[in-house]
Biotite code that builds the C-alpha atoms (Angstrom):
import biotite.structure as struc

atoms = struc.array([
    struc.Atom([-44.792, 0.925, -69.173], chain_id="A", res_id=1, res_name="UNK", atom_name="CA", element="C"),
    struc.Atom([-42.512, 0.787, -66.128], chain_id="A", res_id=2, res_name="UNK", atom_name="CA", element="C"),
    struc.Atom([-39.414, 0.711, -68.348], chain_id="A", res_id=3, res_name="UNK", atom_name="CA", element="C"),
    struc.Atom([-40.586, 3.802, -70.218], chain_id="A", res_id=4, res_name="UNK", atom_name="CA", element="C"),
    struc.Atom([-41.319, 5.603, -66.934], chain_id="A", res_id=5, res_name="UNK", atom_name="CA", element="C"),
    struc.Atom([-37.809, 4.728, -65.708], chain_id="A", res_id=6, res_name="UNK", atom_name="CA", element="C"),
    struc.Atom([-36.390, 6.073, -68.974], chain_id="A", res_id=7, res_name="UNK", atom_name="CA", element="C"),
    struc.Atom([-38.244, 9.358, -68.478], chain_id="A", res_id=8, res_name="UNK", atom_name="CA", element="C"),
    struc.Atom([-36.794, 9.523, -64.949], chain_id="A", res_id=9, res_name="UNK", atom_name="CA", element="C"),
    struc.Atom([-33.292, 8.954, -66.341], chain_id="A", res_id=10, res_name="UNK", atom_name="CA", element="C"),
    struc.Atom([-33.853, 11.692, -68.929], chain_id="A", res_id=11, res_name="UNK", atom_name="CA", element="C"),
    struc.Atom([-35.152, 14.137, -66.339], chain_id="A", res_id=12, res_name="UNK", atom_name="CA", element="C"),
    struc.Atom([-32.116, 13.556, -64.104], chain_id="A", res_id=13, res_name="UNK", atom_name="CA", element="C"),
    struc.Atom([-29.574, 13.952, -66.915], chain_id="A", res_id=14, res_name="UNK", atom_name="CA", element="C"),
    struc.Atom([-31.330, 16.773, -68.740], chain_id="A", res_id=15, res_name="UNK", atom_name="CA", element="C"),
    struc.Atom([-32.249, 18.555, -65.509], chain_id="A", res_id=16, res_name="UNK", atom_name="CA", element="C"),
    struc.Atom([-28.631, 18.755, -64.381], chain_id="A", res_id=17, res_name="UNK", atom_name="CA", element="C"),
    struc.Atom([-27.550, 19.758, -67.881], chain_id="A", res_id=18, res_name="UNK", atom_name="CA", element="C"),
    struc.Atom([-30.140, 22.562, -68.010], chain_id="A", res_id=19, res_name="UNK", atom_name="CA", element="C"),
    struc.Atom([-29.175, 23.877, -64.557], chain_id="A", res_id=20, res_name="UNK", atom_name="CA", element="C"),
    struc.Atom([-25.517, 23.790, -65.654], chain_id="A", res_id=21, res_name="UNK", atom_name="CA", element="C"),
    struc.Atom([-26.163, 25.605, -68.927], chain_id="A", res_id=22, res_name="UNK", atom_name="CA", element="C"),
    struc.Atom([-28.568, 28.263, -67.619], chain_id="A", res_id=23, res_name="UNK", atom_name="CA", element="C"),
    struc.Atom([-26.322, 29.067, -64.663], chain_id="A", res_id=24, res_name="UNK", atom_name="CA", element="C"),
    struc.Atom([-22.969, 29.156, -66.476], chain_id="A", res_id=25, res_name="UNK", atom_name="CA", element="C"),
    struc.Atom([-23.779, 29.862, -70.116], chain_id="A", res_id=26, res_name="UNK", atom_name="CA", element="C"),
    struc.Atom([-21.271, 27.155, -71.064], chain_id="A", res_id=27, res_name="UNK", atom_name="CA", element="C"),
    struc.Atom([-22.082, 25.794, -74.520], chain_id="A", res_id=28, res_name="UNK", atom_name="CA", element="C"),
    struc.Atom([-19.300, 23.176, -74.645], chain_id="A", res_id=29, res_name="UNK", atom_name="CA", element="C"),
    struc.Atom([-21.679, 20.329, -73.722], chain_id="A", res_id=30, res_name="UNK", atom_name="CA", element="C"),
    struc.Atom([-24.588, 18.855, -75.664], chain_id="A", res_id=31, res_name="UNK", atom_name="CA", element="C"),
    struc.Atom([-27.424, 16.592, -74.472], chain_id="A", res_id=32, res_name="UNK", atom_name="CA", element="C"),
    struc.Atom([-29.579, 14.146, -76.395], chain_id="A", res_id=33, res_name="UNK", atom_name="CA", element="C"),
    struc.Atom([-31.484, 10.918, -75.853], chain_id="A", res_id=34, res_name="UNK", atom_name="CA", element="C"),
    struc.Atom([-32.449, 7.860, -77.866], chain_id="A", res_id=35, res_name="UNK", atom_name="CA", element="C"),
    struc.Atom([-35.932, 9.073, -78.780], chain_id="A", res_id=36, res_name="UNK", atom_name="CA", element="C"),
    struc.Atom([-34.563, 12.014, -80.765], chain_id="A", res_id=37, res_name="UNK", atom_name="CA", element="C"),
    struc.Atom([-31.185, 10.694, -81.972], chain_id="A", res_id=38, res_name="UNK", atom_name="CA", element="C"),
    struc.Atom([-30.787, 7.633, -84.177], chain_id="A", res_id=39, res_name="UNK", atom_name="CA", element="C"),
    struc.Atom([-27.945, 5.277, -83.407], chain_id="A", res_id=40, res_name="UNK", atom_name="CA", element="C"),
    struc.Atom([-28.116, 5.491, -79.620], chain_id="A", res_id=41, res_name="UNK", atom_name="CA", element="C"),
    struc.Atom([-29.011, 2.403, -77.613], chain_id="A", res_id=42, res_name="UNK", atom_name="CA", element="C"),
    struc.Atom([-32.736, 2.197, -76.818], chain_id="A", res_id=43, res_name="UNK", atom_name="CA", element="C"),
    struc.Atom([-33.691, 4.091, -73.674], chain_id="A", res_id=44, res_name="UNK", atom_name="CA", element="C"),
    struc.Atom([-30.418, 5.959, -73.256], chain_id="A", res_id=45, res_name="UNK", atom_name="CA", element="C"),
    struc.Atom([-29.198, 9.516, -72.671], chain_id="A", res_id=46, res_name="UNK", atom_name="CA", element="C"),
    struc.Atom([-25.941, 11.013, -73.909], chain_id="A", res_id=47, res_name="UNK", atom_name="CA", element="C"),
    struc.Atom([-23.843, 14.040, -73.079], chain_id="A", res_id=48, res_name="UNK", atom_name="CA", element="C"),
    struc.Atom([-20.896, 14.976, -75.259], chain_id="A", res_id=49, res_name="UNK", atom_name="CA", element="C"),
    struc.Atom([-18.276, 17.636, -74.811], chain_id="A", res_id=50, res_name="UNK", atom_name="CA", element="C"),
    struc.Atom([-16.114, 19.767, -77.071], chain_id="A", res_id=51, res_name="UNK", atom_name="CA", element="C"),
    struc.Atom([-13.115, 17.915, -75.600], chain_id="A", res_id=52, res_name="UNK", atom_name="CA", element="C"),
    struc.Atom([-14.367, 14.754, -77.348], chain_id="A", res_id=53, res_name="UNK", atom_name="CA", element="C"),
    struc.Atom([-15.630, 12.999, -74.224], chain_id="A", res_id=54, res_name="UNK", atom_name="CA", element="C"),
    struc.Atom([-18.975, 11.225, -74.197], chain_id="A", res_id=55, res_name="UNK", atom_name="CA", element="C"),
    struc.Atom([-21.099, 10.107, -71.279], chain_id="A", res_id=56, res_name="UNK", atom_name="CA", element="C"),
    struc.Atom([-23.580, 7.486, -72.443], chain_id="A", res_id=57, res_name="UNK", atom_name="CA", element="C"),
    struc.Atom([-26.172, 6.337, -69.929], chain_id="A", res_id=58, res_name="UNK", atom_name="CA", element="C"),
    struc.Atom([-28.216, 3.329, -71.103], chain_id="A", res_id=59, res_name="UNK", atom_name="CA", element="C"),
    struc.Atom([-31.215, 2.711, -68.863], chain_id="A", res_id=60, res_name="UNK", atom_name="CA", element="C"),
    struc.Atom([-30.391, -0.985, -68.488], chain_id="A", res_id=61, res_name="UNK", atom_name="CA", element="C"),
    struc.Atom([-27.075, -0.053, -66.830], chain_id="A", res_id=62, res_name="UNK", atom_name="CA", element="C"),
    struc.Atom([-28.639, 2.485, -64.450], chain_id="A", res_id=63, res_name="UNK", atom_name="CA", element="C"),
    struc.Atom([-32.193, 1.360, -63.692], chain_id="A", res_id=64, res_name="UNK", atom_name="CA", element="C"),
    struc.Atom([-31.231, -0.075, -60.282], chain_id="A", res_id=65, res_name="UNK", atom_name="CA", element="C"),
    struc.Atom([-29.158, 2.935, -59.289], chain_id="A", res_id=66, res_name="UNK", atom_name="CA", element="C"),
    struc.Atom([-30.906, 5.994, -60.695], chain_id="A", res_id=67, res_name="UNK", atom_name="CA", element="C"),
    struc.Atom([-30.002, 7.853, -57.494], chain_id="A", res_id=68, res_name="UNK", atom_name="CA", element="C"),
    struc.Atom([-26.361, 7.828, -58.676], chain_id="A", res_id=69, res_name="UNK", atom_name="CA", element="C"),
    struc.Atom([-27.107, 9.520, -62.005], chain_id="A", res_id=70, res_name="UNK", atom_name="CA", element="C"),
    struc.Atom([-27.311, 13.187, -60.948], chain_id="A", res_id=71, res_name="UNK", atom_name="CA", element="C"),
    struc.Atom([-24.021, 13.178, -58.977], chain_id="A", res_id=72, res_name="UNK", atom_name="CA", element="C"),
    struc.Atom([-22.303, 11.369, -61.860], chain_id="A", res_id=73, res_name="UNK", atom_name="CA", element="C"),
    struc.Atom([-23.616, 13.874, -64.413], chain_id="A", res_id=74, res_name="UNK", atom_name="CA", element="C"),
    struc.Atom([-22.629, 16.824, -62.199], chain_id="A", res_id=75, res_name="UNK", atom_name="CA", element="C"),
    struc.Atom([-19.092, 15.472, -61.836], chain_id="A", res_id=76, res_name="UNK", atom_name="CA", element="C"),
    struc.Atom([-18.800, 14.710, -65.550], chain_id="A", res_id=77, res_name="UNK", atom_name="CA", element="C"),
    struc.Atom([-20.000, 18.185, -66.535], chain_id="A", res_id=78, res_name="UNK", atom_name="CA", element="C"),
    struc.Atom([-17.411, 19.766, -64.243], chain_id="A", res_id=79, res_name="UNK", atom_name="CA", element="C"),
    struc.Atom([-14.600, 17.601, -65.590], chain_id="A", res_id=80, res_name="UNK", atom_name="CA", element="C"),
    struc.Atom([-15.404, 18.177, -69.266], chain_id="A", res_id=81, res_name="UNK", atom_name="CA", element="C"),
    struc.Atom([-16.121, 21.880, -69.389], chain_id="A", res_id=82, res_name="UNK", atom_name="CA", element="C"),
    struc.Atom([-14.084, 25.040, -68.936], chain_id="A", res_id=83, res_name="UNK", atom_name="CA", element="C"),
    struc.Atom([-16.188, 27.758, -67.317], chain_id="A", res_id=84, res_name="UNK", atom_name="CA", element="C"),
    struc.Atom([-13.550, 30.466, -67.669], chain_id="A", res_id=85, res_name="UNK", atom_name="CA", element="C"),
    struc.Atom([-14.974, 33.222, -69.830], chain_id="A", res_id=86, res_name="UNK", atom_name="CA", element="C"),
    struc.Atom([-18.478, 31.722, -69.998], chain_id="A", res_id=87, res_name="UNK", atom_name="CA", element="C"),
    struc.Atom([-21.280, 34.219, -69.624], chain_id="A", res_id=88, res_name="UNK", atom_name="CA", element="C"),
    struc.Atom([-24.820, 33.203, -68.731], chain_id="A", res_id=89, res_name="UNK", atom_name="CA", element="C"),
    struc.Atom([-27.661, 34.768, -70.682], chain_id="A", res_id=90, res_name="UNK", atom_name="CA", element="C"),
    struc.Atom([-29.649, 37.437, -68.892], chain_id="A", res_id=91, res_name="UNK", atom_name="CA", element="C"),
    struc.Atom([-32.627, 35.698, -67.363], chain_id="A", res_id=92, res_name="UNK", atom_name="CA", element="C"),
    struc.Atom([-34.969, 35.639, -64.405], chain_id="A", res_id=93, res_name="UNK", atom_name="CA", element="C"),
    struc.Atom([-33.524, 32.240, -63.507], chain_id="A", res_id=94, res_name="UNK", atom_name="CA", element="C"),
    struc.Atom([-31.600, 32.591, -60.238], chain_id="A", res_id=95, res_name="UNK", atom_name="CA", element="C"),
    struc.Atom([-29.226, 29.788, -61.120], chain_id="A", res_id=96, res_name="UNK", atom_name="CA", element="C"),
    struc.Atom([-28.120, 26.641, -59.409], chain_id="A", res_id=97, res_name="UNK", atom_name="CA", element="C"),
    struc.Atom([-25.991, 27.414, -56.326], chain_id="A", res_id=98, res_name="UNK", atom_name="CA", element="C"),
    struc.Atom([-23.456, 24.649, -57.078], chain_id="A", res_id=99, res_name="UNK", atom_name="CA", element="C"),
    struc.Atom([-22.894, 25.747, -60.688], chain_id="A", res_id=100, res_name="UNK", atom_name="CA", element="C"),
    struc.Atom([-22.927, 29.430, -59.773], chain_id="A", res_id=101, res_name="UNK", atom_name="CA", element="C"),
    struc.Atom([-20.109, 28.818, -57.267], chain_id="A", res_id=102, res_name="UNK", atom_name="CA", element="C"),
    struc.Atom([-18.085, 26.853, -59.880], chain_id="A", res_id=103, res_name="UNK", atom_name="CA", element="C"),
    struc.Atom([-18.667, 29.665, -62.402], chain_id="A", res_id=104, res_name="UNK", atom_name="CA", element="C"),
    struc.Atom([-17.535, 32.315, -59.907], chain_id="A", res_id=105, res_name="UNK", atom_name="CA", element="C"),
    struc.Atom([-14.388, 30.323, -59.105], chain_id="A", res_id=106, res_name="UNK", atom_name="CA", element="C"),
    struc.Atom([-13.527, 30.177, -62.811], chain_id="A", res_id=107, res_name="UNK", atom_name="CA", element="C"),
    struc.Atom([-14.297, 33.872, -63.339], chain_id="A", res_id=108, res_name="UNK", atom_name="CA", element="C"),
    struc.Atom([-13.085, 35.844, -60.284], chain_id="A", res_id=109, res_name="UNK", atom_name="CA", element="C"),
    struc.Atom([-13.692, 39.265, -61.840], chain_id="A", res_id=110, res_name="UNK", atom_name="CA", element="C"),
])
């Protein structure tokens, strides 16, 4: 049960950052999945992949003792493997994540 709870924590960290990134920037160059919905991934793992061909695979066994490092790693990876120039967020009531909004503004200085 503890392993599953840790997996759900890993998923929430990875997916949470991905969702904040996507909703704030509108960038659709990155995809998220995890082992419970995608066959072929290691058990209890999350994956991000980018249009540039890069993949970030996070197996729980590699991260369980350092879950606090996951969100900064994901944030850095998203920034390195996406191009926010020309991205347009959908109209929404979501205010956006300040970090991603600043990165989006820097890429699109209208």
